[in-house]
C-alpha positions as CSV (number, residue, x, y, z in Angstrom):
1,M,-72.7,21.7,116.8
2,R,-72.7,24.1,113.9
3,K,-70.1,26.8,114.0
4,P,-71.5,30.4,113.9
5,L,-71.2,32.3,110.6
6,L,-68.1,34.4,110.8
7,F,-67.9,37.5,108.7
8,V,-64.4,38.6,108.7
9,A,-65.0,41.9,106.9
10,P,-65.7,44.9,109.1
11,A,-69.0,46.7,109.2
12,T,-68.2,48.8,106.2
13,C,-67.5,45.8,103.9
14,L,-70.7,44.1,105.2
15,F,-72.6,47.3,104.2
16,L,-71.2,47.0,100.7
17,V,-72.1,43.3,100.4
18,F,-75.8,43.8,101.3
19,L,-76.0,47.0,99.3
20,G,-74.9,44.9,96.3
21,L,-77.5,42.4,97.0
22,Y,-80.2,45.1,97.2
23,L,-79.1,46.6,93.9
24,R,-79.2,43.1,92.3
25,R,-82.9,42.8,93.4
26,E,-83.7,46.4,92.7
27,Q,-87.4,46.4,93.1
28,L,-88.4,44.0,95.8
29,A,-85.3,43.4,98.0
30,Q,-86.3,43.3,101.6
31,V,-83.0,42.9,103.4
32,P,-82.1,46.6,104.1
33,R,-78.6,47.9,104.2
34,P,-77.0,47.3,107.5
35,K,-77.7,50.8,108.7
36,F,-81.3,50.9,107.4
37,L,-81.0,54.6,106.6
38,R,-84.4,56.3,106.2
39,P,-84.9,57.8,102.8
40,D,-84.9,61.6,102.9
41,G,-86.2,64.2,100.6
42,E,-89.3,64.1,98.3
43,P,-89.4,62.4,94.9
44,R,-88.2,64.7,92.1
45,Q,-91.4,64.0,90.2
46,A,-94.4,61.8,90.4
47,A,-93.7,58.4,89.1
48,S,-95.7,57.4,86.0
49,T,-97.1,54.0,85.3
50,A,-98.8,52.2,82.5
51,V,-101.3,49.7,83.8
52,A,-103.4,47.3,81.7
53,D,-107.0,47.4,82.8
54,E,-108.0,44.5,80.6
55,P,-106.0,41.4,79.9
56,S,-105.9,42.3,76.2
57,T,-104.7,45.9,76.7
58,A,-101.2,46.4,75.5
59,T,-98.7,48.2,77.6
60,A,-98.3,51.9,76.8
61,T,-94.6,51.8,77.1
62,T,-92.6,51.9,73.8
63,R,-89.9,49.3,73.9
64,H,-86.6,49.1,72.2
65,E,-86.2,45.4,71.5
66,T,-82.9,44.1,72.7
67,L,-83.3,40.3,72.2
68,P,-83.0,38.6,68.8
69,Q,-86.3,36.9,67.8
70,E,-84.8,33.4,68.2
71,T,-83.6,34.2,71.7
72,R,-86.9,35.5,72.7
73,A,-88.6,32.4,71.2
74,S,-86.2,30.1,73.2
75,Y,-87.2,31.8,76.5
76,I,-90.9,31.5,75.6
77,N,-90.5,27.9,74.8
78,S,-88.6,27.2,78.0
79,I,-91.3,28.9,80.1
80,M,-94.1,27.0,78.4
81,D,-92.4,23.6,78.3
82,P,-91.6,22.1,81.7
83,D,-89.1,19.7,80.2
84,A,-87.1,22.3,78.3
85,D,-83.5,22.9,79.5
86,D,-82.4,25.7,77.2
87,P,-81.8,28.3,78.5
88,P,-80.5,26.5,81.6
89,R,-82.4,26.8,84.8
90,L,-82.8,25.3,88.3
91,H,-83.9,21.7,88.0
92,C,-87.2,20.9,89.7
93,P,-88.7,17.5,90.5
94,K,-91.8,16.2,88.8
95,L,-95.0,17.1,90.6
96,D,-96.7,14.6,92.8
97,P,-100.3,15.3,91.7
98,S,-101.9,13.2,94.5
99,R,-100.8,15.6,97.2
100,Y,-102.3,18.7,95.5
101,Q,-105.4,17.3,93.7
102,H,-107.7,19.0,96.3
103,L,-106.5,22.4,95.0
104,Q,-107.6,21.7,91.4
105,I,-110.7,23.2,89.9
106,G,-112.2,20.6,87.6
107,N,-113.2,21.3,84.0
108,E,-116.8,20.6,84.9
109,E,-116.9,23.8,87.1
110,P,-118.1,26.8,85.0
111,V,-115.8,29.7,84.4
112,S,-118.4,31.9,86.1
113,T,-117.1,30.6,89.4
114,G,-114.4,33.2,88.9
115,I,-110.7,33.4,89.4
116,R,-109.6,31.2,92.3
117,Y,-105.9,31.7,92.0
118,F,-104.3,35.1,91.3
119,F,-100.5,35.1,90.7
120,A,-98.8,38.5,91.3
121,L,-95.2,39.5,90.6
122,D,-93.1,42.7,90.3
123,L,-90.1,42.0,88.1
124,R,-87.1,43.8,86.7
125,Q,-83.8,42.8,85.2
126,C,-84.3,39.0,85.8
127,L,-84.2,37.5,82.3
128,P,-82.1,34.4,83.3
129,L,-84.6,33.6,86.0
130,L,-87.8,33.7,83.8
131,P,-87.7,30.1,82.5
132,R,-87.6,28.8,86.1
133,L,-89.8,31.4,87.8
134,I,-92.5,32.0,85.2
135,G,-92.2,28.4,84.0
136,S,-93.1,27.2,87.5
137,V,-96.0,29.6,87.6
138,V,-97.3,28.3,84.2
139,E,-96.9,24.7,85.4
140,A,-98.9,25.5,88.6
141,I,-101.6,27.2,86.5
142,R,-101.9,24.2,84.2
143,F,-102.3,22.0,87.3
144,L,-104.8,24.2,89.1
145,G,-107.0,24.9,86.0
146,P,-106.0,27.7,83.6
147,E,-109.5,29.2,83.2
148,H,-109.7,29.8,87.0
149,C,-106.2,31.4,87.2
150,A,-105.0,34.9,86.5
151,L,-101.4,36.2,86.2
152,S,-100.5,39.8,86.9
153,I,-96.9,41.0,86.2
154,V,-95.6,44.6,86.7
155,E,-92.3,45.0,84.9
156,G,-89.8,47.8,85.7
157,N,-88.5,48.9,82.3
158,S,-85.7,46.3,82.2
159,D,-83.0,46.7,79.5
160,D,-82.0,43.0,79.5
161,G,-85.1,41.7,77.6
162,T,-87.1,40.8,80.6
163,G,-90.1,42.9,79.5
164,E,-89.8,41.7,75.9
165,V,-90.2,38.1,77.0
166,L,-93.0,38.8,79.4
167,A,-95.0,40.8,76.8
168,A,-94.5,38.1,74.2
169,L,-96.0,35.5,76.6
170,R,-99.5,36.8,76.0
171,P,-100.6,34.6,73.1
172,N,-99.4,31.5,74.9
173,L,-101.1,32.3,78.1
174,E,-104.3,33.3,76.4
175,A,-104.2,30.0,74.4
176,L,-104.2,28.2,77.8
177,G,-107.3,30.2,78.8
178,T,-105.5,32.1,81.5
179,T,-106.2,35.8,82.2
180,Y,-103.0,37.7,81.8
181,Y,-102.4,41.3,83.1
182,F,-99.0,42.7,82.0
183,S,-97.9,46.3,82.6
184,T,-94.8,48.3,83.0
185,S,-93.9,50.9,85.6
186,D,-91.0,53.4,85.9
187,I,-91.4,53.7,89.7
188,N,-87.9,53.5,91.0
189,P,-87.5,52.3,94.6
190,K,-83.9,53.5,94.7
191,E,-85.2,57.0,94.8
192,A,-86.7,58.8,97.9
193,D,-89.5,57.2,99.9
194,R,-88.3,53.6,99.1
195,I,-91.0,51.8,101.1
196,K,-93.7,54.0,99.6
197,R,-92.5,53.1,96.1
198,L,-92.2,49.4,96.8
199,A,-95.7,49.4,98.2
200,A,-97.0,51.2,95.1
201,L,-95.4,48.5,92.9
202,R,-97.0,45.7,94.9
203,N,-100.4,47.4,94.8
204,L,-100.1,47.7,91.0
205,A,-99.6,43.9,90.8
206,I,-102.9,43.3,92.7
207,Q,-104.7,46.1,91.0
208,P,-106.7,43.8,88.7
209,I,-108.5,42.4,91.8
210,L,-109.4,45.8,93.0
211,D,-110.5,47.0,89.6
212,A,-112.8,43.9,89.1
213,A,-114.2,44.4,92.6
214,R,-115.4,47.9,91.5
215,S,-117.0,46.6,88.4
216,A,-120.7,46.2,88.0
217,P,-121.8,42.6,88.8
218,N,-123.2,42.1,85.3
219,N,-119.9,43.3,83.7
220,E,-118.9,40.1,81.9
221,K,-115.8,41.7,80.3
222,K,-113.8,41.4,83.5
223,P,-113.1,38.2,85.4
224,T,-114.6,38.0,88.9
225,F,-112.6,37.8,92.1
226,S,-114.0,37.0,95.5
227,S,-112.9,36.5,99.1
228,N,-112.3,32.9,98.1
229,T,-109.6,33.9,95.6
230,T,-106.1,32.9,96.7
231,V,-103.3,35.4,96.0
232,V,-99.9,33.9,95.2
233,F,-97.4,36.8,95.4
234,L,-93.9,35.9,94.4
235,N,-90.6,37.8,94.5
236,D,-87.9,37.2,91.8
237,V,-87.0,33.8,93.2
238,A,-85.9,30.5,91.8
239,I,-89.0,28.5,92.7
240,C,-90.4,25.2,91.6
241,A,-94.1,24.4,90.9
242,E,-94.1,22.1,94.0
243,D,-93.1,25.1,96.1
244,I,-96.0,27.1,94.9
245,L,-98.5,24.3,95.3
246,E,-97.2,23.4,98.7
247,L,-97.8,26.9,100.0
248,A,-101.3,26.9,98.5
249,H,-101.8,23.5,100.1
250,Q,-100.7,24.5,103.5
251,R,-102.8,27.7,103.5
252,D,-105.8,25.5,102.7
253,H,-105.0,22.6,105.1
254,L,-104.0,24.9,108.0
255,G,-106.9,27.2,107.5
256,A,-104.3,30.0,107.3
257,D,-104.9,33.6,106.2
258,M,-101.4,33.8,104.9
259,V,-98.3,31.5,104.6
260,C,-94.8,32.2,103.5
261,G,-91.7,30.1,102.6
262,M,-88.1,30.7,103.8
263,D,-85.8,32.7,101.6
264,W,-82.0,32.6,101.8
265,T,-78.9,34.4,100.5
266,Y,-75.3,33.5,100.2
267,V,-73.0,36.2,101.5
268,G,-70.5,33.6,102.6
269,R,-70.1,29.9,102.5
270,D,-73.3,29.2,104.4
271,P,-76.8,30.4,103.5
272,T,-78.2,33.2,105.6
273,F,-82.0,33.8,106.1
274,Y,-82.8,36.8,103.9
275,D,-86.0,38.5,104.9
276,V,-84.8,39.3,108.5
277,W,-86.0,42.9,108.3
278,V,-89.6,42.0,107.7
279,A,-90.1,38.7,109.5
280,R,-91.1,38.7,113.2
281,T,-91.7,35.9,115.6
282,L,-95.0,35.3,117.5
283,A,-93.4,34.6,120.9
284,G,-91.9,38.0,121.4
285,G,-92.3,39.9,118.2
286,D,-88.6,39.7,117.6
287,S,-86.5,39.3,114.4
288,F,-85.8,35.7,113.3
289,F,-82.1,36.1,114.4
290,E,-80.5,38.7,116.6
291,I,-78.5,41.6,115.1
292,P,-76.6,43.7,117.6
293,P,-76.2,47.5,117.4
294,D,-72.9,47.1,115.5
295,G,-74.8,45.4,112.6
296,S,-72.9,42.1,112.9
297,W,-74.6,39.1,111.3
298,D,-72.5,36.6,113.3
299,S,-75.7,35.1,114.9
300,A,-77.5,34.6,111.6
301,W,-77.0,30.8,112.1
302,N,-78.9,30.9,115.4
303,L,-82.5,31.2,114.1
304,F,-85.3,31.6,116.6
305,W,-82.8,31.8,119.4
306,N,-85.5,33.1,121.9
307,D,-88.5,31.2,120.5
308,G,-88.2,27.6,121.4
309,A,-91.5,26.5,119.9
310,A,-90.7,28.1,116.5
311,R,-87.1,26.7,116.6
312,A,-88.3,23.2,117.2
313,R,-90.9,23.3,114.4
314,F,-88.5,25.0,112.0
315,R,-85.9,22.2,112.6
316,A,-88.6,19.6,112.0
317,H,-89.8,21.3,108.8
318,R,-93.2,21.8,110.4
319,P,-95.3,25.0,109.8
320,F,-95.3,27.5,112.6
321,Q,-97.2,30.7,113.4
322,V,-95.5,34.1,113.1
323,F,-96.5,37.7,113.5
324,S,-95.1,38.7,110.0
325,C,-93.3,37.2,107.1
326,W,-92.8,37.4,103.3
327,N,-89.7,35.4,102.7
328,G,-89.7,35.5,98.9
329,A,-93.2,34.0,98.4
330,A,-96.4,34.6,100.2
331,V,-99.9,33.1,99.6
332,F,-102.8,34.8,101.2
333,S,-106.6,35.2,101.0
334,A,-108.0,38.0,98.9
335,A,-110.6,38.7,101.6
336,P,-108.6,41.4,103.4
337,L,-108.1,43.2,100.1
338,L,-111.8,43.1,99.2
339,E,-113.5,43.3,102.6
340,H,-111.2,45.6,104.5
341,A,-109.3,47.5,101.8
342,V,-106.0,46.3,103.1
343,R,-103.2,47.5,100.9
344,F,-99.4,47.5,100.8
345,R,-98.4,50.9,102.3
346,A,-95.6,52.9,103.8
347,P,-95.3,53.7,107.5
348,R,-97.7,56.3,108.9
349,Q,-96.4,59.3,110.8
350,G,-95.2,58.2,114.2
351,E,-95.1,54.5,113.1
352,C,-92.0,52.3,113.1
353,Y,-90.0,52.6,109.8
354,Q,-90.5,49.1,108.4
355,G,-91.1,47.2,105.2
356,E,-94.4,47.2,103.3
357,P,-94.8,43.3,103.8
358,Q,-94.5,43.7,107.6
359,L,-97.0,46.5,107.5
360,F,-99.3,44.3,105.4
361,C,-99.1,41.6,108.1
362,K,-99.7,44.2,110.8
363,D,-102.9,45.3,109.1
364,L,-104.0,41.7,108.7
365,W,-103.7,41.2,112.5
366,F,-105.6,44.4,113.1
367,Y,-108.5,43.3,110.9
368,G,-108.6,39.8,112.4
369,Y,-106.7,37.8,109.8
370,R,-104.3,36.4,112.4
371,R,-103.4,33.0,111.1
372,I,-100.0,33.7,109.5
373,A,-97.5,30.9,109.2
374,V,-94.1,30.0,107.8
375,V,-93.8,26.8,105.9
376,P,-90.1,25.8,106.3
377,A,-90.3,22.9,103.8
378,V,-90.2,25.6,101.1
379,N,-86.7,27.1,100.7
380,L,-85.9,29.7,98.1
381,E,-83.0,31.7,96.7
382,Y,-82.8,34.4,94.0
383,S,-80.9,32.9,91.1
384,N,-80.8,29.6,89.4
385,E,-77.3,28.9,90.6
386,A,-77.9,29.8,94.2
387,G,-81.3,28.2,94.1
388,A,-79.6,24.8,93.2
389,K,-77.3,25.3,96.2
390,I,-80.1,26.1,98.6
391,K,-82.1,23.1,97.4
392,E,-79.1,20.9,98.0
393,A,-78.5,22.4,101.4
394,K,-82.1,22.6,102.6
395,G,-83.8,20.1,100.5
396,Y,-86.5,20.2,97.8
397,T,-90.0,20.6,99.2
398,S,-90.9,17.1,98.1
399,R,-88.2,15.7,100.3
400,W,-90.0,16.9,103.4
401,V,-93.6,16.4,102.4
402,G,-93.3,13.3,100.2
403,A,-92.4,10.7,102.9
404,P,-94.6,7.6,102.9
405,G,-97.2,7.8,105.6
406,L,-96.7,11.5,106.2
407,E,-99.6,13.2,107.8
408,D,-99.9,17.0,107.5
409,D,-99.3,19.0,110.6
410,T,-101.7,21.4,112.3
411,I,-101.2,24.6,114.2
412,E,-102.8,25.6,117.4
413,W,-103.4,29.2,116.4
414,Q,-102.7,32.0,118.9
415,K,-105.3,34.7,118.6
416,E,-103.5,37.5,120.3
417,P,-100.4,39.1,118.9
418,P,-97.3,39.9,120.9
419,E,-97.8,43.0,123.0
420,K,-94.8,44.7,121.3
421,I,-92.9,44.2,118.1
422,K,-89.3,44.9,117.4
423,C,-88.7,48.0,115.3
424,I,-85.4,48.3,113.4
425,P,-85.1,51.7,111.7
426,S,-81.3,51.3,112.1
427,Y,-79.2,48.7,113.8
428,D,-78.0,51.0,116.5
429,K,-81.6,52.2,117.3
430,Q,-83.6,49.0,117.7
431,F,-86.5,49.1,120.1
432,F,-89.9,47.5,120.8
433,E,-93.2,49.3,120.3
434,V,-96.8,48.3,120.8
435,W,-97.9,46.1,117.9
436,N,-100.9,48.3,116.8
437,K,-99.3,51.7,117.1
438,T,-101.0,54.2,114.7
439,Q,-103.8,51.8,113.9
440,P,-107.3,53.4,113.6
441,G,-108.9,53.7,117.0
442,T,-105.8,53.0,119.0
C-alpha cells in the first residue's frame, strides 16, 4: 500500500513552492497557486506581438544575441541529430516504426494533399530543453513526412538564447521541406488577466491554420489545412518522439477528437500529477485528485479516488475518457477550429474561473467533439533531469505499448458529459456548476 504524500510545510510554504513552479514555466503553467487568486485590474497597455504570416517572414523583434555562434550551432546540431548528446538531454528510446507506420504520409502522395500534422508550441526561457523537445518534434516530423508537416512556435522574448536557437532553425527545417512559422510575442501572462493572455498565446500558435483557412482556394503561397489536419500542441516538456507518435496513434486508433498524456512535477520525493486545475473526470466532473479547502495536497497520490473505471484503466495504462485534459501535451483534430471557430479563450462573465485548456475542452463538448481521452502510457515532466526521473518511475511509452502480442485498447465512448463540473476559483470556494453554463443558447 503506497503511503500518502506528506507535505510537512504549512500552507504558506506550499504556496511558495507552487508559485516557484509557475514562475519557472512562465507562459503555460497550468497548476495555479494554491489559492487560485483571480487576476484583478486591467492590463497597463495592450500587448504587442510580431507574428509571421508566411513561413519565410522574419520576426519583427530585434534581438540582442546572447549565445556564441558555436554554442548556437551545437544546439542546432543537437536538435537536428537524434544521436547527438551535447548539450545533454533526456535519453529516448529508438522508435519502433512498425507501430506508427499507418501515420506516415508516403512520398508518393502529392504535397497538394496539404498539411496533415501541425505542431504548435509557446516557449520561453527553456534553452536547455530545446534539444530534447524540438529534437523530438523534428524526429517525429521526419517520420511522418516533412512536406506534410508544419511547425509553429511563438517565443516569449527569452534572454537565455531560446529565441536565437529557434530562429536559427529555419534553414534546417526548410531544407527538410517542413513549413516553419516562428514569431515572438511580449504578451506577459504574469500581468493582469492571466488566462486571457495565456489563451492569446495559444491562439497565436495556431494562427497559421486560421490564416490559411481564410485564404483564397487558389492561393498557392500558403499551405493548406483541413479538418483532417492533426494538431499536436506541446508545452515545454521533456518529450520523446515515441510519446508524440503514440498520442497521434491513439487519437487515430480510438477515433478520438482529442487525447492527452499525463504530466507530473516533483515537489517532494514522489511525483505529483501536475495539471490538476485543468483536468476533470468523466464520471463526476471532478478533479483528478481531491484538494480540500485548506489547499493540502496530501491526497495527490490518490488519483481518481471517486472514479473507479478511470482508476482501473489508469493503473493498467489503458486510455480512458475524460471531460477535460491537457497534461503537457494534447493532440486534437483541426475540425473544431475550422468548422466551429473554437478558440482558446478566457472565462465569460458569470462563468467559472478556469484555465483556457479546460474551456477549450468545454467548447469541444458543446460542439459535439466529445471523444476526449487521457493516454496514461505517455508520462511527461518539464526538464531533462526530472523527465529522466519520471520515465524511470512511470516507464517510457514503449514499455507499455511495445509488449509482444499487445492489442490496442478501445473506449466505449460516453456521449453525454457530466451534469456538473467542479469549479475551483480558489481552494476554499470549490463548487460544482452545470457543465454548459454561459454556452450560447443555454
